[in-house]
PDB file of N, CA, C and O in Angstrom:
ATOM      1  N   MET A   1       1.566  26.723  38.541  1.00  0.00           N
ATOM      2  CA  MET A   1       0.217  26.575  38.027  1.00  0.00           C
ATOM      3  C   MET A   1      -0.637  25.814  39.037  1.00  0.00           C
ATOM      4  O   MET A   1      -0.176  24.902  39.723  1.00  0.00           O
ATOM      5  N   LEU A   2      -1.865  26.216  39.097  1.00  0.00           N
ATOM      6  CA  LEU A   2      -2.843  25.584  39.969  1.00  0.00           C
ATOM      7  C   LEU A   2      -3.897  24.929  39.090  1.00  0.00           C
ATOM      8  O   LEU A   2      -4.533  25.600  38.277  1.00  0.00           O
ATOM      9  N   LYS A   3      -4.085  23.631  39.247  1.00  0.00           N
ATOM     10  CA  LYS A   3      -5.118  22.915  38.494  1.00  0.00           C
ATOM     11  C   LYS A   3      -6.251  22.576  39.443  1.00  0.00           C
ATOM     12  O   LYS A   3      -6.033  22.012  40.515  1.00  0.00           O
ATOM     13  N   ILE A   4      -7.466  22.927  39.035  1.00  0.00           N
ATOM     14  CA  ILE A   4      -8.653  22.637  39.829  1.00  0.00           C
ATOM     15  C   ILE A   4      -9.575  21.730  39.024  1.00  0.00           C
ATOM     16  O   ILE A   4      -9.932  22.036  37.886  1.00  0.00           O
ATOM     17  N   CYS A   5      -9.953  20.617  39.629  1.00  0.00           N
ATOM     18  CA  CYS A   5     -10.956  19.737  39.035  1.00  0.00           C
ATOM     19  C   CYS A   5     -12.294  20.131  39.648  1.00  0.00           C
ATOM     20  O   CYS A   5     -12.444  20.129  40.870  1.00  0.00           O
ATOM     21  N   CYS A   6     -13.258  20.466  38.812  1.00  0.00           N
ATOM     22  CA  CYS A   6     -14.570  20.867  39.311  1.00  0.00           C
ATOM     23  C   CYS A   6     -15.612  19.860  38.832  1.00  0.00           C
ATOM     24  O   CYS A   6     -15.621  19.447  37.672  1.00  0.00           O
ATOM     25  N   ARG A   7     -16.486  19.480  39.755  1.00  0.00           N
ATOM     26  CA  ARG A   7     -17.522  18.491  39.441  1.00  0.00           C
ATOM     27  C   ARG A   7     -18.883  18.982  39.932  1.00  0.00           C
ATOM     28  O   ARG A   7     -19.004  19.550  41.017  1.00  0.00           O
ATOM     29  N   ILE A   8     -19.884  18.754  39.119  1.00  0.00           N
ATOM     30  CA  ILE A   8     -21.260  18.988  39.535  1.00  0.00           C
ATOM     31  C   ILE A   8     -21.874  17.615  39.759  1.00  0.00           C
ATOM     32  O   ILE A   8     -21.837  16.761  38.873  1.00  0.00           O
ATOM     33  N   THR A   9     -22.440  17.402  40.945  1.00  0.00           N
ATOM     34  CA  THR A   9     -23.045  16.114  41.251  1.00  0.00           C
ATOM     35  C   THR A   9     -24.522  16.270  41.607  1.00  0.00           C
ATOM     36  O   THR A   9     -24.955  17.290  42.143  1.00  0.00           O
ATOM     37  N   SER A  10     -25.266  15.232  41.292  1.00  0.00           N
ATOM     38  CA  SER A  10     -26.671  15.152  41.666  1.00  0.00           C
ATOM     39  C   SER A  10     -26.954  13.714  42.058  1.00  0.00           C
ATOM     40  O   SER A  10     -26.708  12.791  41.282  1.00  0.00           O
ATOM     41  N   LYS A  11     -27.459  13.530  43.238  1.00  0.00           N
ATOM     42  CA  LYS A  11     -27.727  12.188  43.774  1.00  0.00           C
ATOM     43  C   LYS A  11     -26.483  11.306  43.684  1.00  0.00           C
ATOM     44  O   LYS A  11     -26.550  10.148  43.271  1.00  0.00           O
ATOM     45  N   GLU A  12     -25.348  11.882  44.082  1.00  0.00           N
ATOM     46  CA  GLU A  12     -24.050  11.192  44.134  1.00  0.00           C
ATOM     47  C   GLU A  12     -23.523  10.737  42.771  1.00  0.00           C
ATOM     48  O   GLU A  12     -22.632   9.890  42.714  1.00  0.00           O
ATOM     49  N   LYS A  13     -24.053  11.280  41.678  1.00  0.00           N
ATOM     50  CA  LYS A  13     -23.560  10.971  40.337  1.00  0.00           C
ATOM     51  C   LYS A  13     -23.008  12.241  39.714  1.00  0.00           C
ATOM     52  O   LYS A  13     -23.582  13.320  39.866  1.00  0.00           O
ATOM     53  N   ILE A  14     -21.887  12.105  39.012  1.00  0.00           N
ATOM     54  CA  ILE A  14     -21.262  13.256  38.366  1.00  0.00           C
ATOM     55  C   ILE A  14     -22.032  13.611  37.104  1.00  0.00           C
ATOM     56  O   ILE A  14     -22.217  12.775  36.219  1.00  0.00           O
ATOM     57  N   ILE A  15     -22.481  14.867  37.030  1.00  0.00           N
ATOM     58  CA  ILE A  15     -23.221  15.352  35.864  1.00  0.00           C
ATOM     59  C   ILE A  15     -22.268  16.028  34.882  1.00  0.00           C
ATOM     60  O   ILE A  15     -22.311  15.760  33.681  1.00  0.00           O
ATOM     61  N   LYS A  16     -21.409  16.906  35.396  1.00  0.00           N
ATOM     62  CA  LYS A  16     -20.413  17.605  34.581  1.00  0.00           C
ATOM     63  C   LYS A  16     -19.093  17.613  35.343  1.00  0.00           C
ATOM     64  O   LYS A  16     -19.058  17.621  36.574  1.00  0.00           O
ATOM     65  N   GLN A  17     -18.006  17.612  34.566  1.00  0.00           N
ATOM     66  CA  GLN A  17     -16.682  17.659  35.168  1.00  0.00           C
ATOM     67  C   GLN A  17     -15.745  18.417  34.246  1.00  0.00           C
ATOM     68  O   GLN A  17     -15.854  18.330  33.023  1.00  0.00           O
ATOM     69  N   ASN A  18     -14.824  19.161  34.840  1.00  0.00           N
ATOM     70  CA  ASN A  18     -13.889  19.954  34.052  1.00  0.00           C
ATOM     71  C   ASN A  18     -12.622  20.184  34.876  1.00  0.00           C
ATOM     72  O   ASN A  18     -12.683  20.234  36.104  1.00  0.00           O
ATOM     73  N   ILE A  19     -11.478  20.324  34.208  1.00  0.00           N
ATOM     74  CA  ILE A  19     -10.228  20.686  34.874  1.00  0.00           C
ATOM     75  C   ILE A  19      -9.750  21.998  34.259  1.00  0.00           C
ATOM     76  O   ILE A  19      -9.622  22.118  33.040  1.00  0.00           O
ATOM     77  N   ILE A  20      -9.488  22.980  35.126  1.00  0.00           N
ATOM     78  CA  ILE A  20      -9.082  24.298  34.672  1.00  0.00           C
ATOM     79  C   ILE A  20      -7.773  24.676  35.361  1.00  0.00           C
ATOM     80  O   ILE A  20      -7.590  24.421  36.551  1.00  0.00           O
ATOM     81  N   GLN A  21      -6.865  25.290  34.594  1.00  0.00           N
ATOM     82  CA  GLN A  21      -5.580  25.739  35.127  1.00  0.00           C
ATOM     83  C   GLN A  21      -5.613  27.234  35.399  1.00  0.00           C
ATOM     84  O   GLN A  21      -6.208  28.003  34.645  1.00  0.00           O
ATOM     85  N   PHE A  22      -4.968  27.633  36.481  1.00  0.00           N
ATOM     86  CA  PHE A  22      -4.876  29.033  36.866  1.00  0.00           C
ATOM     87  C   PHE A  22      -3.442  29.355  37.247  1.00  0.00           C
ATOM     88  O   PHE A  22      -2.708  28.487  37.719  1.00  0.00           O
ATOM     89  N   ASP A  23      -3.043  30.608  37.040  1.00  0.00           N
ATOM     90  CA  ASP A  23      -1.772  31.091  37.565  1.00  0.00           C
ATOM     91  C   ASP A  23      -2.067  31.577  38.977  1.00  0.00           C
ATOM     92  O   ASP A  23      -2.648  32.648  39.158  1.00  0.00           O
ATOM     93  N   GLU A  24      -1.674  30.803  39.969  1.00  0.00           N
ATOM     94  CA  GLU A  24      -2.083  31.078  41.345  1.00  0.00           C
ATOM     95  C   GLU A  24      -1.542  32.380  41.915  1.00  0.00           C
ATOM     96  O   GLU A  24      -2.048  32.859  42.930  1.00  0.00           O
ATOM     97  N   ARG A  25      -0.524  32.966  41.286  1.00  0.00           N
ATOM     98  CA  ARG A  25       0.016  34.235  41.767  1.00  0.00           C
ATOM     99  C   ARG A  25      -0.828  35.417  41.316  1.00  0.00           C
ATOM    100  O   ARG A  25      -0.738  36.494  41.904  1.00  0.00           O
ATOM    101  N   GLU A  26      -1.645  35.237  40.282  1.00  0.00           N
ATOM    102  CA  GLU A  26      -2.380  36.369  39.710  1.00  0.00           C
ATOM    103  C   GLU A  26      -3.900  36.251  39.811  1.00  0.00           C
ATOM    104  O   GLU A  26      -4.619  37.052  39.214  1.00  0.00           O
ATOM    105  N   VAL A  27      -4.388  35.286  40.542  1.00  0.00           N
ATOM    106  CA  VAL A  27      -5.830  35.067  40.575  1.00  0.00           C
ATOM    107  C   VAL A  27      -6.306  34.945  42.027  1.00  0.00           C
ATOM    108  O   VAL A  27      -5.602  34.406  42.881  1.00  0.00           O
ATOM    109  N   THR A  28      -7.519  35.459  42.290  1.00  0.00           N
ATOM    110  CA  THR A  28      -8.117  35.340  43.616  1.00  0.00           C
ATOM    111  C   THR A  28      -9.063  34.145  43.635  1.00  0.00           C
ATOM    112  O   THR A  28      -9.420  33.601  42.590  1.00  0.00           O
ATOM    113  N   PHE A  29      -9.461  33.748  44.831  1.00  0.00           N
ATOM    114  CA  PHE A  29     -10.384  32.619  44.970  1.00  0.00           C
ATOM    115  C   PHE A  29     -11.713  32.932  44.278  1.00  0.00           C
ATOM    116  O   PHE A  29     -12.307  32.064  43.638  1.00  0.00           O
ATOM    117  N   TYR A  30     -12.169  34.171  44.410  1.00  0.00           N
ATOM    118  CA  TYR A  30     -13.418  34.562  43.742  1.00  0.00           C
ATOM    119  C   TYR A  30     -13.301  34.398  42.229  1.00  0.00           C
ATOM    120  O   TYR A  30     -14.229  33.897  41.595  1.00  0.00           O
ATOM    121  N   GLN A  31     -12.190  34.806  41.645  1.00  0.00           N
ATOM    122  CA  GLN A  31     -11.994  34.669  40.193  1.00  0.00           C
ATOM    123  C   GLN A  31     -11.953  33.201  39.775  1.00  0.00           C
ATOM    124  O   GLN A  31     -12.454  32.838  38.711  1.00  0.00           O
ATOM    125  N   ILE A  32     -11.358  32.365  40.614  1.00  0.00           N
ATOM    126  CA  ILE A  32     -11.331  30.922  40.327  1.00  0.00           C
ATOM    127  C   ILE A  32     -12.744  30.373  40.278  1.00  0.00           C
ATOM    128  O   ILE A  32     -13.120  29.698  39.319  1.00  0.00           O
ATOM    129  N   VAL A  33     -13.531  30.658  41.311  1.00  0.00           N
ATOM    130  CA  VAL A  33     -14.912  30.139  41.378  1.00  0.00           C
ATOM    131  C   VAL A  33     -15.752  30.699  40.233  1.00  0.00           C
ATOM    132  O   VAL A  33     -16.529  29.964  39.622  1.00  0.00           O
ATOM    133  N   LYS A  34     -15.608  31.976  39.938  1.00  0.00           N
ATOM    134  CA  LYS A  34     -16.381  32.591  38.851  1.00  0.00           C
ATOM    135  C   LYS A  34     -16.039  31.962  37.499  1.00  0.00           C
ATOM    136  O   LYS A  34     -16.939  31.668  36.713  1.00  0.00           O
ATOM    137  N   THR A  35     -14.757  31.755  37.221  1.00  0.00           N
ATOM    138  CA  THR A  35     -14.329  31.133  35.970  1.00  0.00           C
ATOM    139  C   THR A  35     -14.858  29.702  35.849  1.00  0.00           C
ATOM    140  O   THR A  35     -15.309  29.283  34.784  1.00  0.00           O
ATOM    141  N   ILE A  36     -14.796  28.969  36.950  1.00  0.00           N
ATOM    142  CA  ILE A  36     -15.300  27.593  36.959  1.00  0.00           C
ATOM    143  C   ILE A  36     -16.800  27.573  36.684  1.00  0.00           C
ATOM    144  O   ILE A  36     -17.277  26.772  35.880  1.00  0.00           O
ATOM    145  N   CYS A  37     -17.535  28.444  37.342  1.00  0.00           N
ATOM    146  CA  CYS A  37     -18.991  28.486  37.151  1.00  0.00           C
ATOM    147  C   CYS A  37     -19.358  28.890  35.727  1.00  0.00           C
ATOM    148  O   CYS A  37     -20.311  28.358  35.158  1.00  0.00           O
ATOM    149  N   GLU A  38     -18.615  29.820  35.155  1.00  0.00           N
ATOM    150  CA  GLU A  38     -18.867  30.212  33.766  1.00  0.00           C
ATOM    151  C   GLU A  38     -18.577  29.051  32.812  1.00  0.00           C
ATOM    152  O   GLU A  38     -19.307  28.854  31.841  1.00  0.00           O
ATOM    153  N   SER A  39     -17.527  28.286  33.079  1.00  0.00           N
ATOM    154  CA  SER A  39     -17.185  27.159  32.203  1.00  0.00           C
ATOM    155  C   SER A  39     -18.226  26.039  32.290  1.00  0.00           C
ATOM    156  O   SER A  39     -18.450  25.318  31.318  1.00  0.00           O
ATOM    157  N   LEU A  40     -18.859  25.897  33.455  1.00  0.00           N
ATOM    158  CA  LEU A  40     -19.885  24.864  33.642  1.00  0.00           C
ATOM    159  C   LEU A  40     -21.291  25.389  33.371  1.00  0.00           C
ATOM    160  O   LEU A  40     -22.258  24.630  33.434  1.00  0.00           O
ATOM    161  N   ASP A  41     -21.413  26.688  33.067  1.00  0.00           N
ATOM    162  CA  ASP A  41     -22.694  27.342  32.788  1.00  0.00           C
ATOM    163  C   ASP A  41     -23.671  27.213  33.958  1.00  0.00           C
ATOM    164  O   ASP A  41     -24.818  26.797  33.794  1.00  0.00           O
ATOM    165  N   ILE A  42     -23.180  27.582  35.141  1.00  0.00           N
ATOM    166  CA  ILE A  42     -24.004  27.587  36.350  1.00  0.00           C
ATOM    167  C   ILE A  42     -23.837  28.936  37.040  1.00  0.00           C
ATOM    168  O   ILE A  42     -22.867  29.645  36.773  1.00  0.00           O
ATOM    169  N   PRO A  43     -24.772  29.308  37.932  1.00  0.00           N
ATOM    170  CA  PRO A  43     -24.623  30.578  38.654  1.00  0.00           C
ATOM    171  C   PRO A  43     -23.456  30.520  39.639  1.00  0.00           C
ATOM    172  O   PRO A  43     -23.069  29.442  40.090  1.00  0.00           O
ATOM    173  N   THR A  44     -22.905  31.676  39.965  1.00  0.00           N
ATOM    174  CA  THR A  44     -21.813  31.765  40.935  1.00  0.00           C
ATOM    175  C   THR A  44     -22.394  31.723  42.345  1.00  0.00           C
ATOM    176  O   THR A  44     -23.327  32.467  42.649  1.00  0.00           O
ATOM    177  N   PRO A  45     -21.852  30.859  43.215  1.00  0.00           N
ATOM    178  CA  PRO A  45     -22.380  30.764  44.587  1.00  0.00           C
ATOM    179  C   PRO A  45     -21.856  31.882  45.483  1.00  0.00           C
ATOM    180  O   PRO A  45     -20.957  32.633  45.106  1.00  0.00           O
ATOM    181  N   VAL A  46     -22.427  31.972  46.654  1.00  0.00           N
ATOM    182  CA  VAL A  46     -21.928  32.876  47.686  1.00  0.00           C
ATOM    183  C   VAL A  46     -20.672  32.213  48.257  1.00  0.00           C
ATOM    184  O   VAL A  46     -20.691  31.041  48.632  1.00  0.00           O
ATOM    185  N   ILE A  47     -19.588  32.977  48.316  1.00  0.00           N
ATOM    186  CA  ILE A  47     -18.317  32.417  48.767  1.00  0.00           C
ATOM    187  C   ILE A  47     -18.061  32.852  50.205  1.00  0.00           C
ATOM    188  O   ILE A  47     -18.077  34.041  50.522  1.00  0.00           O
ATOM    189  N   LEU A  48     -17.826  31.872  51.065  1.00  0.00           N
ATOM    190  CA  LEU A  48     -17.536  32.128  52.474  1.00  0.00           C
ATOM    191  C   LEU A  48     -16.069  31.805  52.765  1.00  0.00           C
ATOM    192  O   LEU A  48     -15.413  31.108  51.992  1.00  0.00           O
ATOM    193  N   MET A  49     -15.572  32.312  53.869  1.00  0.00           N
ATOM    194  CA  MET A  49     -14.191  32.019  54.262  1.00  0.00           C
ATOM    195  C   MET A  49     -13.984  30.516  54.447  1.00  0.00           C
ATOM    196  O   MET A  49     -12.879  30.015  54.239  1.00  0.00           O
ATOM    197  N   LYS A  50     -15.022  29.805  54.830  1.00  0.00           N
ATOM    198  CA  LYS A  50     -14.961  28.355  55.002  1.00  0.00           C
ATOM    199  C   LYS A  50     -14.539  27.670  53.707  1.00  0.00           C
ATOM    200  O   LYS A  50     -13.737  26.736  53.731  1.00  0.00           O
ATOM    201  N   HIS A  51     -15.073  28.127  52.581  1.00  0.00           N
ATOM    202  CA  HIS A  51     -14.738  27.528  51.290  1.00  0.00           C
ATOM    203  C   HIS A  51     -13.261  27.719  50.960  1.00  0.00           C
ATOM    204  O   HIS A  51     -12.594  26.781  50.522  1.00  0.00           O
ATOM    205  N   LEU A  52     -12.753  28.922  51.170  1.00  0.00           N
ATOM    206  CA  LEU A  52     -11.340  29.212  50.922  1.00  0.00           C
ATOM    207  C   LEU A  52     -10.452  28.404  51.868  1.00  0.00           C
ATOM    208  O   LEU A  52      -9.450  27.830  51.442  1.00  0.00           O
ATOM    209  N   TYR A  53     -10.814  28.361  53.138  1.00  0.00           N
ATOM    210  CA  TYR A  53     -10.044  27.612  54.137  1.00  0.00           C
ATOM    211  C   TYR A  53      -9.977  26.127  53.773  1.00  0.00           C
ATOM    212  O   TYR A  53      -8.906  25.522  53.818  1.00  0.00           O
ATOM    213  N   ASP A  54     -11.116  25.547  53.415  1.00  0.00           N
ATOM    214  CA  ASP A  54     -11.154  24.125  53.060  1.00  0.00           C
ATOM    215  C   ASP A  54     -10.270  23.819  51.849  1.00  0.00           C
ATOM    216  O   ASP A  54      -9.577  22.802  51.830  1.00  0.00           O
ATOM    217  N   LEU A  55     -10.291  24.691  50.844  1.00  0.00           N
ATOM    218  CA  LEU A  55      -9.483  24.457  49.657  1.00  0.00           C
ATOM    219  C   LEU A  55      -7.989  24.576  49.987  1.00  0.00           C
ATOM    220  O   LEU A  55      -7.186  23.775  49.509  1.00  0.00           O
ATOM    221  N   LYS A  56      -7.619  25.559  50.791  1.00  0.00           N
ATOM    222  CA  LYS A  56      -6.207  25.724  51.152  1.00  0.00           C
ATOM    223  C   LYS A  56      -5.723  24.618  52.081  1.00  0.00           C
ATOM    224  O   LYS A  56      -4.628  24.086  51.894  1.00  0.00           O
ATOM    225  N   LYS A  57      -6.523  24.271  53.071  1.00  0.00           N
ATOM    226  CA  LYS A  57      -6.105  23.299  54.096  1.00  0.00           C
ATOM    227  C   LYS A  57      -6.199  21.859  53.607  1.00  0.00           C
ATOM    228  O   LYS A  57      -5.280  21.068  53.823  1.00  0.00           O
ATOM    229  N   PHE A  58      -7.311  21.513  52.944  1.00  0.00           N
ATOM    230  CA  PHE A  58      -7.563  20.128  52.584  1.00  0.00           C
ATOM    231  C   PHE A  58      -7.462  19.844  51.081  1.00  0.00           C
ATOM    232  O   PHE A  58      -7.435  18.684  50.670  1.00  0.00           O
ATOM    233  N   GLY A  59      -7.407  20.897  50.265  1.00  0.00           N
ATOM    234  CA  GLY A  59      -7.335  20.704  48.823  1.00  0.00           C
ATOM    235  C   GLY A  59      -8.673  20.389  48.192  1.00  0.00           C
ATOM    236  O   GLY A  59      -8.735  19.985  47.030  1.00  0.00           O
ATOM    237  N   ILE A  60      -9.752  20.571  48.952  1.00  0.00           N
ATOM    238  CA  ILE A  60     -11.093  20.278  48.438  1.00  0.00           C
ATOM    239  C   ILE A  60     -12.096  21.225  49.100  1.00  0.00           C
ATOM    240  O   ILE A  60     -11.973  21.540  50.284  1.00  0.00           O
ATOM    241  N   SER A  61     -13.064  21.666  48.347  1.00  0.00           N
ATOM    242  CA  SER A  61     -14.115  22.535  48.865  1.00  0.00           C
ATOM    243  C   SER A  61     -15.393  22.250  48.094  1.00  0.00           C
ATOM    244  O   SER A  61     -15.347  21.927  46.907  1.00  0.00           O
ATOM    245  N   HIS A  62     -16.535  22.367  48.763  1.00  0.00           N
ATOM    246  CA  HIS A  62     -17.791  22.127  48.047  1.00  0.00           C
ATOM    247  C   HIS A  62     -18.821  23.197  48.370  1.00  0.00           C
ATOM    248  O   HIS A  62     -18.829  23.798  49.445  1.00  0.00           O
ATOM    249  N   PHE A  63     -19.678  23.403  47.397  1.00  0.00           N
ATOM    250  CA  PHE A  63     -20.791  24.343  47.509  1.00  0.00           C
ATOM    251  C   PHE A  63     -22.079  23.550  47.359  1.00  0.00           C
ATOM    252  O   PHE A  63     -22.250  22.818  46.384  1.00  0.00           O
ATOM    253  N   SER A  64     -22.980  23.689  48.313  1.00  0.00           N
ATOM    254  CA  SER A  64     -24.255  22.969  48.255  1.00  0.00           C
ATOM    255  C   SER A  64     -25.390  23.927  47.887  1.00  0.00           C
ATOM    256  O   SER A  64     -25.147  25.103  47.615  1.00  0.00           O
ATOM    257  N   ASN A  65     -26.623  23.429  47.878  1.00  0.00           N
ATOM    258  CA  ASN A  65     -27.795  24.234  47.495  1.00  0.00           C
ATOM    259  C   ASN A  65     -27.882  25.542  48.274  1.00  0.00           C
ATOM    260  O   ASN A  65     -28.232  26.574  47.701  1.00  0.00           O
ATOM    261  N   GLY A  66     -27.576  25.520  49.549  1.00  0.00           N
ATOM    262  CA  GLY A  66     -27.681  26.704  50.395  1.00  0.00           C
ATOM    263  C   GLY A  66     -26.683  27.801  50.062  1.00  0.00           C
ATOM    264  O   GLY A  66     -26.848  28.940  50.497  1.00  0.00           O
ATOM    265  N   ASP A  67     -25.650  27.472  49.295  1.00  0.00           N
ATOM    266  CA  ASP A  67     -24.632  28.455  48.933  1.00  0.00           C
ATOM    267  C   ASP A  67     -24.981  29.234  47.666  1.00  0.00           C
ATOM    268  O   ASP A  67     -24.279  30.179  47.307  1.00  0.00           O
ATOM    269  N   PHE A  68     -26.045  28.849  46.996  1.00  0.00           N
ATOM    270  CA  PHE A  68     -26.455  29.517  45.758  1.00  0.00           C
ATOM    271  C   PHE A  68     -27.702  30.354  46.018  1.00  0.00           C
ATOM    272  O   PHE A  68     -28.632  29.901  46.686  1.00  0.00           O
ATOM    273  N   VAL A  69     -27.717  31.570  45.492  1.00  0.00           N
ATOM    274  CA  VAL A  69     -28.881  32.443  45.624  1.00  0.00           C
ATOM    275  C   VAL A  69     -29.950  32.004  44.635  1.00  0.00           C
ATOM    276  O   VAL A  69     -31.137  31.975  44.958  1.00  0.00           O
ATOM    277  N   GLU A  70     -29.516  31.662  43.427  1.00  0.00           N
ATOM    278  CA  GLU A  70     -30.438  31.229  42.388  1.00  0.00           C
ATOM    279  C   GLU A  70     -30.759  29.739  42.550  1.00  0.00           C
ATOM    280  O   GLU A  70     -30.013  28.990  43.182  1.00  0.00           O
ATOM    281  N   LYS A  71     -31.873  29.338  41.970  1.00  0.00           N
ATOM    282  CA  LYS A  71     -32.269  27.929  42.017  1.00  0.00           C
ATOM    283  C   LYS A  71     -31.340  27.129  41.103  1.00  0.00           C
ATOM    284  O   LYS A  71     -31.064  27.534  39.974  1.00  0.00           O
ATOM    285  N   ILE A  72     -30.867  25.998  41.602  1.00  0.00           N
ATOM    286  CA  ILE A  72     -29.980  25.136  40.818  1.00  0.00           C
ATOM    287  C   ILE A  72     -30.601  23.756  40.687  1.00  0.00           C
ATOM    288  O   ILE A  72     -31.436  23.362  41.501  1.00  0.00           O
ATOM    289  N   ASP A  73     -30.190  23.023  39.659  1.00  0.00           N
ATOM    290  CA  ASP A  73     -30.757  21.698  39.417  1.00  0.00           C
ATOM    291  C   ASP A  73     -29.765  20.570  39.716  1.00  0.00           C
ATOM    292  O   ASP A  73     -29.820  19.504  39.102  1.00  0.00           O
ATOM    293  N   PHE A  74     -28.863  20.817  40.659  1.00  0.00           N
ATOM    294  CA  PHE A  74     -27.911  19.807  41.084  1.00  0.00           C
ATOM    295  C   PHE A  74     -27.731  19.918  42.602  1.00  0.00           C
ATOM    296  O   PHE A  74     -28.217  20.863  43.224  1.00  0.00           O
ATOM    297  N   ASP A  75     -27.034  18.951  43.188  1.00  0.00           N
ATOM    298  CA  ASP A  75     -26.879  18.925  44.643  1.00  0.00           C
ATOM    299  C   ASP A  75     -25.613  19.624  45.136  1.00  0.00           C
ATOM    300  O   ASP A  75     -25.639  20.298  46.166  1.00  0.00           O
ATOM    301  N   LYS A  76     -24.503  19.468  44.405  1.00  0.00           N
ATOM    302  CA  LYS A  76     -23.236  19.954  44.928  1.00  0.00           C
ATOM    303  C   LYS A  76     -22.267  20.334  43.810  1.00  0.00           C
ATOM    304  O   LYS A  76     -22.215  19.678  42.769  1.00  0.00           O
ATOM    305  N   LEU A  77     -21.509  21.394  44.036  1.00  0.00           N
ATOM    306  CA  LEU A  77     -20.381  21.777  43.196  1.00  0.00           C
ATOM    307  C   LEU A  77     -19.133  21.504  44.018  1.00  0.00           C
ATOM    308  O   LEU A  77     -18.964  22.067  45.100  1.00  0.00           O
ATOM    309  N   LEU A  78     -18.261  20.647  43.514  1.00  0.00           N
ATOM    310  CA  LEU A  78     -17.062  20.232  44.226  1.00  0.00           C
ATOM    311  C   LEU A  78     -15.829  20.751  43.501  1.00  0.00           C
ATOM    312  O   LEU A  78     -15.680  20.562  42.294  1.00  0.00           O
ATOM    313  N   LEU A  79     -14.940  21.411  44.254  1.00  0.00           N
ATOM    314  CA  LEU A  79     -13.660  21.898  43.718  1.00  0.00           C
ATOM    315  C   LEU A  79     -12.547  21.114  44.399  1.00  0.00           C
ATOM    316  O   LEU A  79     -12.515  21.006  45.625  1.00  0.00           O
ATOM    317  N   GLU A  80     -11.642  20.572  43.604  1.00  0.00           N
ATOM    318  CA  GLU A  80     -10.551  19.785  44.162  1.00  0.00           C
ATOM    319  C   GLU A  80      -9.241  20.156  43.460  1.00  0.00           C
ATOM    320  O   GLU A  80      -9.175  20.204  42.231  1.00  0.00           O
ATOM    321  N   VAL A  81      -8.210  20.413  44.252  1.00  0.00           N
ATOM    322  CA  VAL A  81      -6.893  20.732  43.691  1.00  0.00           C
ATOM    323  C   VAL A  81      -6.288  19.437  43.134  1.00  0.00           C
ATOM    324  O   VAL A  81      -6.250  18.414  43.818  1.00  0.00           O
ATOM    325  N   VAL A  82      -5.819  19.499  41.885  1.00  0.00           N
ATOM    326  CA  VAL A  82      -5.208  18.342  41.241  1.00  0.00           C
ATOM    327  C   VAL A  82      -3.723  18.330  41.609  1.00  0.00           C
ATOM    328  O   VAL A  82      -2.992  19.279  41.323  1.00  0.00           O
ATOM    329  N   LYS A  83      -3.295  17.253  42.240  1.00  0.00           N
ATOM    330  CA  LYS A  83      -1.879  17.101  42.627  1.00  0.00           C
ATOM    331  C   LYS A  83      -1.106  16.557  41.428  1.00  0.00           C
ATOM    332  O   LYS A  83      -1.586  15.681  40.709  1.00  0.00           O
ATOM    333  N   GLU A  84       0.081  17.082  41.231  1.00  0.00           N
ATOM    334  CA  GLU A  84       0.900  16.625  40.098  1.00  0.00           C
ATOM    335  C   GLU A  84       2.026  15.750  40.563  1.00  0.00           C
ATOM    336  O   GLU A  84       2.816  15.275  39.747  1.00  0.00           O
TER     337      GLU A  84
END
């Protein structure tokens, strides 16, 4: 199982936070991001290879204003792998 902690921040303060579990053998990175965005009720950002690389290599990835096509009312969406 893969646990992802997702946080929405604005001015360095956490606005929303959620932890979601995924079966890592049956889910793609796009499906992870889409599920997280739906759970937080925000638009899905544009996903680049950089985001996938950062999550795999460092266990953390973030999406800023420039990664969203639609206007958003927060500064950053942060995804972090929860270590058990």
